[in-house]
VOGU-3710 file (C-alpha; in Angstrom, 3 decimals, decimal comma):
1> msttpdaqva> -40,086/-9,594/11,491  -38,175/-12,606/10,404  -34,606/-13,011/9,663  -32,700/-14,482/6,591  -30,869/-17,481/7,583  -27,707/-15,837/6,339  -28,448/-13,126/8,825  -28,931/-15,212/11,623  -25,316/-16,603/11,174  -24,019/-13,593/10,689
11> rfrlsdqylq> -25,646/-12,095/13,781  -24,538/-15,370/15,370  -21,014/-14,829/14,411  -20,810/-11,399/16,570  -22,047/-12,891/19,663  -19,373/-13,785/22,358  -20,866/-17,008/22,417  -19,663/-17,701/18,637  -16,006/-16,131/19,690  -15,742/-18,286/22,576
21> lknsfhrhli> -16,718/-21,479/21,026  -14,462/-20,145/18,063  -11,231/-19,548/20,479  -12,360/-23,414/22,122  -12,403/-25,123/18,485  -9,261/-23,306/17,411  -7,873/-24,796/20,380  -8,995/-28,303/19,961  -7,604/-27,785/16,538  -4,066/-27,138/17,058
31> qqidernldi> -4,343/-29,766/20,131  -5,309/-32,784/17,863  -2,211/-31,324/15,145  0,252/-31,436/17,804  -0,925/-35,042/19,491  -1,077/-36,457/15,774  2,194/-34,723/14,917  0,797/-33,379/11,657  2,365/-31,523/9,341  -0,628/-28,852/7,942
41> dqwdteqier> 1,738/-26,773/5,946  2,587/-29,352/3,619  -1,471/-29,729/2,653  -3,052/-28,294/0,191  -6,238/-26,219/0,910  -8,478/-29,013/0,056  -6,615/-31,291/2,446  -6,784/-28,569/5,320  -10,465/-28,172/4,582  -11,581/-31,786/4,514
51> fvleqirryv> -9,639/-32,000/8,242  -11,272/-28,826/9,627  -14,722/-29,874/8,803  -13,875/-33,686/10,094  -13,177/-32,120/13,118  -15,715/-29,951/13,536  -18,491/-32,578/12,876  -16,968/-34,470/15,941  -16,885/-31,694/18,005  -19,854/-30,519/17,976
61> vdqrlpinqr> -21,031/-34,133/18,471  -18,650/-34,544/21,716  -19,561/-31,309/23,182  -23,342/-31,726/22,314  -22,896/-27,953/21,103  -26,567/-26,764/19,778  -25,811/-25,383/16,425  -27,020/-25,659/13,101  -25,134/-27,090/9,758  -25,142/-23,385/8,633
71> esealardak> -23,374/-21,799/11,817  -21,075/-25,389/11,452  -19,677/-24,410/8,126  -19,544/-20,854/9,129  -17,350/-22,147/12,471  -15,490/-24,689/9,520  -14,527/-21,268/7,464  -13,332/-19,181/10,207  -11,287/-22,172/11,774  -9,313/-22,755/8,537
81> delmgygpiq> -8,678/-18,933/8,105  -7,149/-19,144/11,581  -4,573/-21,934/10,334  -3,881/-21,243/7,101  -4,377/-17,214/6,833  -5,315/-14,318/8,757  -7,925/-15,027/10,971  -10,682/-12,587/10,803  -9,613/-9,978/8,559  -8,643/-12,912/6,022
91> nlidddsvnd> -12,574/-12,794/3,919  -11,743/-9,071/3,659  -7,847/-9,561/2,438  -9,999/-11,863/-0,210  -12,667/-9,182/-1,157  -11,051/-7,441/-3,846  -13,412/-4,406/-3,624  -11,573/-3,496/-0,283  -9,264/-1,171/-0,843  -8,083/-0,670/2,704
101> ivvngpnrvf> -8,168/-2,724/5,689  -8,126/-0,758/9,370  -8,240/-2,631/12,617  -8,302/-0,605/15,755  -8,590/-3,115/18,562  -10,455/-6,284/18,555  -13,835/-5,293/18,265  -13,490/-2,389/15,712  -12,682/-2,915/11,905  -12,981/-0,614/9,034
111> veragrlysv> -12,663/-1,149/5,495  -12,454/1,424/2,318  -14,501/0,715/-0,628  -14,776/2,996/-3,610  -12,949/6,071/-1,496  -15,099/5,821/1,841  -14,559/4,048/5,431  -17,355/1,484/6,400  -17,464/-0,591/9,672  -17,547/-4,185/9,278
121> pvrffndahv> -18,826/-6,761/11,725  -15,686/-8,591/12,084  -14,237/-9,311/15,930  -11,015/-10,803/17,259  -10,731/-12,709/20,327  -8,784/-10,143/22,076  -5,658/-7,880/22,026  -3,517/-11,325/21,824  -5,766/-12,526/18,870  -5,068/-9,456/16,887
131> irviqrilap> -1,646/-9,820/17,745  -0,985/-13,181/16,848  -2,131/-12,246/13,484  0,062/-9,427/13,001  2,966/-12,067/13,945  1,882/-14,354/11,426  2,095/-11,256/8,796  5,742/-11,096/10,087  6,561/-14,126/10,284  7,667/-14,941/6,353
141> igrrvdestp> 9,623/-11,599/6,552  11,438/-11,794/9,469  10,370/-9,057/11,213  9,167/-8,867/14,907  6,511/-6,549/17,048  6,658/-6,348/20,436  6,862/-4,143/23,195  10,780/-3,195/22,428  9,766/-2,666/19,196  6,167/-2,028/19,127
151> mvdarlpdgs> 5,795/-0,442/15,576  6,554/-2,050/12,251  5,980/-2,232/8,501  5,598/-5,241/6,363  3,950/-6,342/3,248  1,355/-9,487/2,181  2,754/-11,939/-0,054  0,716/-10,135/-2,863  1,886/-6,803/-2,127  -0,214/-5,362/0,492
161> rvnaiippia> 1,331/-2,610/2,544  0,904/-3,519/6,471  1,677/-1,366/9,020  1,282/-2,298/12,644  1,406/-0,621/16,134  0,903/-2,500/19,940  0,941/-1,423/23,035  1,880/0,403/25,072  2,078/3,000/22,102  -1,368/2,082/20,954
171> ldgpcisirk> -3,586/2,889/24,045  -6,723/1,425/22,671  -5,006/-2,006/21,951  -3,280/-3,626/18,851  -3,634/-1,888/16,054  -3,222/-2,909/12,203  -3,377/-1,137/8,993  -3,043/-2,903/5,506  -3,205/-0,855/2,053  -4,437/-3,522/-0,174
181> frktplsadd> -3,011/-3,914/-3,672  -5,389/-4,968/-6,873  -4,277/-8,168/-8,517  -4,103/-6,366/-11,718  -3,469/-3,159/-11,671  -4,971/-0,363/-13,592  -5,051/0,227/-16,981  -5,241/3,515/-18,585  -8,963/2,655/-19,839  -9,822/1,971/-16,262
191> llrfgtispa> -8,969/5,458/-15,214  -10,314/7,183/-17,978  -13,527/5,169/-17,197  -13,500/6,399/-13,501  -13,097/10,004/-14,824  -9,824/9,827/-12,734  -7,836/11,735/-16,124  -8,443/12,845/-19,597  -7,842/11,293/-22,859  -5,555/14,617/-23,550
201> eldylkqrva> -3,596/14,240/-20,235  -3,562/10,933/-20,801  -1,991/11,038/-24,738  0,441/13,855/-23,424  1,787/11,979/-20,550  2,389/9,001/-22,531  4,394/10,937/-24,964  6,544/12,657/-21,950  7,365/9,305/-20,139  8,744/7,719/-23,796
211> grtnlivvgg> 10,429/11,009/-24,017  12,531/10,479/-20,954  10,936/13,311/-19,028  11,975/13,536/-15,743  8,994/13,601/-12,969  7,287/13,738/-9,936  3,363/12,244/-8,731  2,709/14,501/-5,904  -0,556/13,852/-3,693  -1,848/13,183/-0,276
221> tgsgkttfln> -2,167/9,979/1,572  -4,396/7,310/-0,440  -4,523/9,570/-3,445  -3,122/7,163/-5,728  0,319/8,038/-6,427  1,712/4,596/-6,151  -1,068/3,418/-8,778  -0,122/6,561/-11,215  3,388/5,374/-11,119  2,513/1,979/-12,066
231> llsqwipade> 0,293/3,468/-14,861  3,607/5,849/-15,916  5,526/2,740/-16,304  3,698/0,921/-19,081  5,257/3,401/-21,216  8,722/2,951/-20,358  10,398/1,752/-23,725  10,979/-2,477/-23,268  14,788/-1,721/-24,363  15,671/0,468/-21,130
241> rvvtiedaae> 16,730/-0,828/-17,840  14,841/0,195/-14,872  16,017/-0,233/-11,413  13,460/0,764/-8,920  13,569/1,374/-5,005  11,250/0,751/-2,053  10,679/0,880/1,537  8,372/-1,833/1,174  8,317/-3,099/-2,512  4,796/-1,785/-3,892
251> lrfehghvvr> 5,598/-0,979/-7,130  4,385/-3,585/-10,094  6,132/-2,594/-13,167  5,161/-4,864/-16,445  8,580/-4,386/-17,977  10,850/-6,668/-19,457  13,873/-5,126/-17,304  13,485/-4,204/-14,169  15,664/-4,727/-10,973  13,700/-4,298/-7,781
261> letrppnleg> 15,496/-2,907/-4,465  14,316/-2,469/-1,017  15,271/-0,822/2,133  16,258/-2,668/5,235  15,304/-2,048/8,655  18,212/-2,084/11,506  18,273/-5,678/12,898  17,773/-6,043/17,048  21,290/-4,530/17,585  20,564/-1,592/15,888
271> eravsardlv> 23,103/-1,914/12,593  22,977/-3,569/8,873  20,033/-1,013/8,202  20,094/-0,024/4,795  18,266/2,856/3,754  16,415/4,620/0,399  19,750/6,787/-0,122  22,077/3,795/0,240  20,176/2,359/-2,387  19,717/5,413/-4,747
281> rnalrmrpdr> 23,771/5,600/-4,511  24,149/2,356/-5,335  21,774/2,458/-7,966  23,900/4,404/-9,864  26,718/1,798/-10,069  23,856/-0,688/-11,758  24,100/0,888/-15,161  20,542/1,830/-15,216  18,699/4,028/-17,728  15,769/5,437/-15,355
291> ivvgevrgde> 15,823/5,085/-10,864  12,549/4,963/-10,236  12,076/5,886/-6,128  8,895/4,769/-4,702  8,450/7,460/-2,348  11,028/10,444/-1,426  10,835/10,806/2,042  14,265/11,584/3,506  17,862/12,300/2,820  17,452/10,062/-0,708
301> vldmlqamnt> 16,099/13,562/-2,076  19,107/15,062/-2,773  20,898/11,851/-4,385  17,703/11,702/-6,478  18,261/15,008/-7,882  21,628/14,386/-8,606  20,753/11,040/-10,136  18,016/13,373/-12,577  20,831/15,499/-13,309  23,740/13,239/-14,242
311> ghdgsmttlh> 22,269/11,315/-17,348  19,727/9,427/-15,912  16,622/10,969/-17,744  13,125/9,427/-16,906  13,372/9,047/-13,540  10,312/9,091/-11,503  9,467/9,102/-7,856  6,106/9,941/-6,043  5,804/12,959/-2,984  3,329/13,787/-0,429
321> anstrdaihr> 2,414/16,835/-0,886  -1,164/18,754/-0,991  -0,381/21,030/-4,690  2,521/21,459/-6,531  3,775/24,294/-5,122  4,060/22,759/-1,836  6,002/20,248/-3,422  8,786/22,431/-4,049  8,980/23,038/-0,600  8,601/19,490/0,803
331> lellagfagy> 11,597/19,218/-1,263  13,530/22,003/0,066  12,660/20,772/3,497  13,840/17,579/3,016  17,178/18,842/1,493  17,635/20,625/4,949  17,142/17,840/6,833  19,409/16,175/4,480  21,888/18,457/5,598  22,434/20,318/2,527
341> tgseltfrgq> 23,952/23,963/3,228  23,837/25,689/0,041  21,694/28,580/-0,604  18,088/28,364/-1,461  18,713/29,974/-4,970  21,362/26,691/-6,138  18,809/24,360/-4,865  15,815/25,789/-6,837  17,939/25,724/-9,662  19,055/22,096/-8,883
351> iaaaiqlivh> 15,013/21,127/-8,558  14,577/23,570/-11,980  17,707/21,388/-13,810  16,167/17,771/-12,865  12,552/17,830/-13,012  10,353/18,952/-15,526  6,823/17,643/-14,770  5,107/17,382/-11,449  1,356/15,591/-11,690  -1,002/16,455/-8,662
361> vsrlkggerr> -3,084/13,651/-8,102  -5,804/13,855/-5,030  -8,772/11,917/-3,384  -11,871/14,177/-3,403  -14,278/14,149/-1,096  -16,687/11,692/-2,409  -13,284/9,181/-2,372  -12,974/9,532/-6,440  -9,691/10,113/-7,484  -8,539/13,163/-9,763
371> vmsvteiagl> -5,610/14,126/-11,928  -6,026/17,567/-10,428  -2,771/19,303/-12,376  -0,070/18,550/-14,894  2,431/21,328/-14,098  5,623/22,070/-16,108  8,570/23,441/-14,340  9,994/25,671/-17,133  13,112/27,183/-15,149  14,061/30,127/-12,503
381> sghelvmrdi> 13,193/33,659/-12,874  14,948/35,126/-10,159  14,791/33,498/-7,019  11,290/31,371/-8,092  10,437/28,646/-10,248  8,771/28,932/-13,044  5,107/26,584/-12,986  2,990/26,522/-15,786  -0,119/24,032/-15,890  -0,231/22,239/-18,939
391> frydgergeh> -3,818/20,650/-17,802  -6,043/21,180/-14,584  -9,157/19,929/-12,793  -11,778/21,895/-12,549  -13,415/20,836/-9,250  -16,703/23,345/-9,715  -16,828/22,093/-13,436  -16,436/18,484/-12,772  -13,985/18,424/-15,905  -10,406/18,349/-16,882
401> ldlrgeht> -8,893/21,618/-18,864  -6,867/21,981/-21,331  -4,284/25,054/-20,954  -2,188/24,133/-23,485  -3,408/27,113/-26,039  -2,654/29,498/-23,058  1,064/29,237/-23,158  2,982/30,985/-25,744
//
């Protein structure tokens, strides 16, 4: 059975022979750049492509390599990615259909497309090659990864979130996890088309955001919390001053008056860290109309609730939780970690006063993302919060239910 030229090239690129060839040619390129004292950082893409093609033609002839033109072109593309980008995963980063990239050591790479995870035919030379790509990601932001600091969070220039972890912590080789961001944020029309939300829910949330309702978006990992928070931000009036606080700057508000703040990890001496709690406290002094915390995950929970209770109506955040009730328990747990010593009733009263709306988003088994419920916090009854669903997604029937008529 015959194979297409493209399939033959794809199979060749996965072979040990090709990996050795690519590694040898990469070393040759670096040697040429050093010997000729070339400053390729100042070159544009076209200059680098010409240089790589010129070098590969000479290298193939000099080494008498038995490769055809298609294989030479593939080698040139990969060599360019090694010089300018992130090596074997550069094509995946450039692919708009890819949402997540997961590297489990040099020989196992997976991507998520449309909510499903797939293995892809991508290989690194060895563990050192993976670490070299990690170092390239970290270099522009001044962070490092080594045996003393084996875990690191970072982001790509386009805002995509990166986590890297290396041996001895990672037993099967260095790992990279990249959560990509769309070049253009999803719009309300996109979410309607995907069935993520109903028109009635959309209109309701638009009114509540414009009306300065304090709300939190809750859901599990990969459920689309940040995407949904970006959508909600579109309805903040343009004349309001917004301060955003994040561990890694992911929010992309299309708003005229936004101040973006980002936490900072400790330096090599373990000093000069800037936490989310520090930034929330500082934001209160910056005359914000609203404060948006990318995700509440630590002791900043107390300051965030205080901000919502002291004149910063319309503030928003996200929270890891599997349901609206779970979100309340999560807030209580985080408050305990933050050193809160008051009673449970007092804290629940603070939640009832601070948060009016909880939006629960989830990723279904098939990969689809849905708004599972829009829930209002209506106050306290005894020791319990009064919570009522305004909208709910019925998974069995596959439809969004408008429950406003059920409440008296």
